C-alpha positions in Angstrom: 35.6 -19.9 0.2 32.0 -19.2 0.2 30.2 -20.9 3.8 27.2 -20.9 2.3 28.3 -23.4 -0.7 30.4 -25.4 1.8 29.4 -28.5 2.8 26.3 -31.1 2.0 23.9 -28.6 4.1 25.2 -25.6 2.2 23.1 -23.6 -0.9 22.6 -20.9 -2.7 20.4 -18.8 -1.5 18.8 -15.1 -2.8 20.6 -12.3 -1.2 17.7 -10.2 -0.8 15.3 -12.2 -1.3 12.3 -12.5 1.5 11.4 -15.8 1.3 8.8 -18.5 3.0 10.7 -21.0 5.0 11.0 -24.2 3.8 12.5 -27.6 5.4 15.3 -29.1 3.3 15.1 -32.7 2.1 18.3 -33.6 3.0 20.8 -31.7 6.1 19.3 -28.4 7.2 16.2 -26.6 6.8 17.2 -23.8 4.3 14.8 -20.8 3.0 13.0 -21.3 0.0 13.9 -18.1 -2.6 11.0 -17.4 -3.8 7.3 -16.3 -3.1 4.9 -17.4 -5.7 7.7 -18.0 -8.1 8.4 -14.3 -7.8 11.9 -13.7 -5.7 10.8 -10.4 -3.9 13.9 -7.7 -3.5 14.9 -5.2 -1.3 14.3 -1.6 -2.2 12.4 -2.9 -5.9 9.3 -5.2 -4.1 9.4 -4.6 -0.7 10.5 -1.1 1.4 12.7 -2.7 4.6 11.2 0.1 6.8 7.9 -0.6 6.4 7.9 -4.1 6.1 10.0 -4.0 9.7 7.7 -2.3 11.0 4.9 -4.4 9.9 6.9 -7.3 10.9 7.1 -5.9 14.2 3.3 -5.2 14.7 3.2 -9.2 13.8 5.9 -9.6 16.6 3.5 -8.1 19.1 0.8 -10.0 18.6 2.5 -13.2 18.9 4.0 -12.1 22.1 0.4 -11.8 23.4 -0.5 -14.9 22.2 2.0 -16.5 23.7 1.5 -15.0 27.3 -1.8 -15.4 27.0 -1.4 -19.1 26.4 1.1 -20.1 28.3 3.6 -21.0 25.7 7.6 -21.6 26.1 9.5 -20.6 23.1 13.3 -20.5 22.7 15.0 -20.0 19.8 18.6 -20.3 19.7 21.1 -17.5 17.2 24.2 -19.2 16.4 27.0 -18.5 13.2 29.8 -16.8 11.9 31.3 -13.9 13.9 29.6 -10.6 12.6 27.1 -12.4 10.4 24.1 -9.9 12.4 23.0 -12.6 15.0 22.5 -9.4 17.5 21.2 -7.0 14.9 18.3 -9.4 13.7 17.8 -9.8 17.8 17.8 -6.1 18.3 14.6 -5.7 15.7 13.0 -8.4 17.1 13.0 -7.5 20.6 12.6 -3.9 19.8 8.7 -3.3 20.4 8.2 -6.6 22.8 8.1 -6.5 26.5 11.2 -7.8 28.2 9.2 -9.3 30.9 7.8 -11.7 27.9 10.7 -11.6 25.1 14.4 -12.1 27.3 17.8 -12.3 25.3 20.3 -14.5 27.3 23.7 -14.0 26.0 26.0 -15.7 28.3 29.8 -14.7 29.0 32.9 -17.1 29.3 31.9 -19.8 31.8 33.2 -19.1 36.2 35.6 -21.8 37.8 32.5 -22.9 39.1 30.5 -23.5 35.9 33.2 -25.2 34.0 32.7 -28.1 36.9 29.1 -28.6 36.2 27.1 -30.5 34.1 27.9 -28.6 30.5 23.9 -27.8 29.6 23.4 -26.5 33.4 23.9 -22.9 33.1 21.9 -22.6 30.4 18.6 -24.4 31.9 18.2 -22.2 34.5 17.2 -19.4 31.4 14.8 -21.6 29.8 11.0 -20.1 29.9 8.4 -20.1 31.9 4.7 -20.2 31.0 4.1 -17.6 28.4 8.0 -16.4 28.0 10.0 -16.4 24.9 13.6 -16.6 25.3 16.7 -15.7 22.7 19.8 -16.8 22.8 22.4 -14.6 21.4 24.8 -18.4 21.0 23.9 -21.3 23.2 25.2 -24.1 24.3 26.7 -25.3 20.6 29.7 -23.2 22.0 31.3 -26.3 22.6 30.5 -27.6 18.6 32.1 -24.6 17.6 34.8 -22.0 19.1 35.6 -24.5 21.7 36.0 -27.1 19.7 38.3 -25.2 17.1 40.0 -22.9 19.7 41.2 -25.7 21.8 38.8 -24.9 24.7 37.3 -28.3 25.0 38.8 -31.9 25.2 38.1 -34.2 22.3 36.0 -36.5 25.1 33.8 -33.0 26.2 33.2 -32.9 22.0 31.9 -35.8 21.5 30.0 -36.3 24.8 28.1 -33.2 23.6 27.3 -34.6 20.9 25.7 -37.8 22.0 24.0 -35.6 24.8 23.0 -32.6 22.9 19.7 -34.4 20.6 18.7 -36.2 23.6 18.6 -32.7 25.7 17.0 -31.3 22.9 14.3 -33.9 22.8 14.0 -33.4 26.0 13.1 -29.8 25.9 10.6 -30.4 22.7 8.8 -33.0 25.0 8.6 -31.0 27.9 6.2 -28.4 26.3 9.4 -26.0 24.6 8.9 -25.1 21.2 12.7 -24.6 20.0 13.8 -23.1 17.1 17.6 -23.2 15.7 19.0 -20.4 13.2 22.3 -20.4 12.2 23.4 -17.2 10.3 25.9 -17.7 7.0 28.3 -15.3 5.8 30.8 -15.3 3.1 34.4 -14.8 3.9 34.9 -11.9 2.0 31.6 -10.0 4.1 32.9 -11.2 7.4 36.2 -9.3 6.3 34.6 -6.4 4.9 32.4 -5.9 8.2 35.4 -6.7 10.5 37.3 -4.0 8.9 34.3 -1.8 9.3 34.0 -2.4 13.1 38.2 -1.8 13.1 37.3 1.9 11.8 34.3 2.9 13.6 34.8 3.7 17.3 31.2 3.3 17.9 31.4 -0.6 16.4 34.4 -1.5 18.2 33.8 -2.7 21.3 31.9 -5.6 19.1 35.5 -6.4 17.7 36.7 -9.0 20.6 40.2 -11.3 20.3 38.5 -14.2 19.9 36.9 -12.9 16.9 40.4 -11.6 14.8 41.6 -15.0 15.8 38.8 -17.0 14.3 39.8 -15.2 11.1 42.9 -18.1 10.5 40.9 -20.9 11.4 37.9 -20.1 8.5 37.8 -23.5 7.3 38.3 -25.4 10.5 35.3 -23.3 11.7 33.3 -24.9 8.2 34.4 -28.3 9.0 33.0 -28.1 12.5 29.4 -26.6 11.3 29.0 -29.6 9.1 29.6 -32.1 12.0 27.4 -30.5 14.0 24.7 -29.9 11.7 25.2 -34.1 11.0 24.6 -34.7 14.9 22.2 -32.3 15.6 19.5 -31.4 13.0 17.4 -33.7 14.5 13.1 -33.7 13.5 12.4 -32.8 16.6 14.8 -29.5 16.1 16.1 -29.0 13.1 18.5 -26.5 12.0 17.6 -23.7 9.6 20.4 -21.7 7.4 20.5 -18.1 7.1 22.0 -16.3 4.0 23.0 -13.4 6.1 25.7 -11.5 3.6 22.5 -9.1 3.3 21.7 -8.1 6.7 18.2 -6.2 6.1 17.4 -9.6 4.3 18.3 -11.6 7.0 16.5 -9.7 9.4 12.9 -10.3 7.5 13.6 -13.7 6.9 14.5 -14.2 10.2 11.0 -12.5 12.0 8.8 -14.0 9.2 9.9 -17.1 9.6 10.0 -17.4 13.1 6.4 -16.3 12.9 5.2 -18.9 10.6 6.6 -21.4 13.3 4.2 -19.9 16.1 0.3 -20.0 15.2 -1.3 -16.9 16.7 -4.4 -15.2 17.0 -4.6 -11.6 17.0 -5.7 -10.8 20.7 -4.5 -7.6 21.3 -7.2 -6.1 19.4 -10.2 -7.4 21.7 -7.8 -6.7 24.9 -8.0 -3.3 24.1 -11.9 -3.6 23.1 -12.6 -4.8 26.9 -10.2 -2.1 28.5 -12.3 0.5 27.0 -15.6 -1.2 28.1 -14.4 -1.6 31.5 -13.6 2.6 31.5 -17.3 3.2 31.3 -19.8 3.3 33.5 -22.2 0.4 34.0 -25.7 0.1 35.5 -25.2 -0.8 39.4 -21.5 0.5 39.2 -20.7 2.8 41.3 -19.6 6.3 40.0 -16.3 6.9 39.0 -16.4 10.7 38.6 -14.4 12.9 40.8 -16.1 13.9 44.3 -16.5 17.2 45.5 -14.8 19.2 47.8 -15.8 22.0 50.2 -13.0 25.2 50.5 -11.9 25.6 53.8 -11.4 29.0 55.0 -8.5 30.7 56.3 -7.2 33.7 58.4 -5.6 36.1 56.8 -2.2 35.3 58.8 -2.5 32.2 57.0 -2.7 33.9 53.6 0.5 35.8 55.0 2.3 33.1 55.6 1.4 30.7 52.4 2.5 34.0 50.5 6.0 34.1 51.7 6.9 30.4 51.1 5.5 30.8 47.4 7.9 34.2 46.7 10.6 31.9 48.2 10.1 28.5 46.0 9.7 30.5 43.5 13.0 32.1 43.8 14.8 29.0 44.4 13.2 27.1 41.1 14.3 30.0 39.7 18.0 29.7 40.7 18.1 26.0 40.1 17.0 26.5 36.3 19.7 28.3 35.8 22.7 26.6 37.2 21.0 23.3 35.7 20.2 24.9 32.1 16.6 23.8 32.2 14.2 26.3 31.0 10.2 25.7 30.8 10.7 25.7 26.8 9.6 21.9 25.7 13.3 20.0 24.7 13.6 18.3 21.4 13.3 15.2 20.5 16.2 13.4 20.9 17.9 11.8 17.8 19.7 8.8 17.2 
């Protein structure tokens, strides 16, 4: 069964469309399939690499605006295993400053963390002024994997469903912009990606025993997702569903949508102009020209000693180059 057609929050999506965001009339928010009444197709109407570069430039502008205005942004990335959450996050952060845009991907809670208030270990990672935090999975583990796989009690789950909407409303009232994305992928596409990870040694690390176990519980995960949407899709922080069967389209869709939710102005150009003008010499400002130094005179004995030291250093440098294999030729650029 295809997840994107299941449940009341499911819907039909254009697999490789680059849509504008649109809030669904009921249930989780979804992406509009067309732009100006025309579906945009990758490879035909849009070049992926060119569009990604353009959007990454816009992300850099958004980053500078967040820093300048002291904004706090939280984006949650949830969804099926192998749905492409990590790939989308990587494309967002590729060109951003890690001090401003951070990724949080927490592991299994420790024994101490299991005794804390459930949201406590996530609160410490929330952004300060001028920061954006991307959660690669979040507190919604309790409504998904923990519930389906039996890692929490029914009482724990019910308490989470009561507390979560209030917790998120509290974050929004404090001034945090909270965005929640669910990456939807079909059963067949998830199976294909799992097989690809098993065959590819460079991707095998992405496949955990829990991922393989979750394949047996596809229907249970679908029901858990629908119940999670019903209880946590609130006006202050709605869910946005991303069709992730086409990874490249999903990445572009998410970046475009994230940019649309954060109105910003381009401060990068003005900052560059300020930097250039500050480097010029202005009236009344001390000159930044290099000072002149008087050349000192050295004795013949000092010159001879310096020549001996120089010859010894040159011989040592030649020996090191031979051992390390370093040459004076410019190295070729790395591939990959």
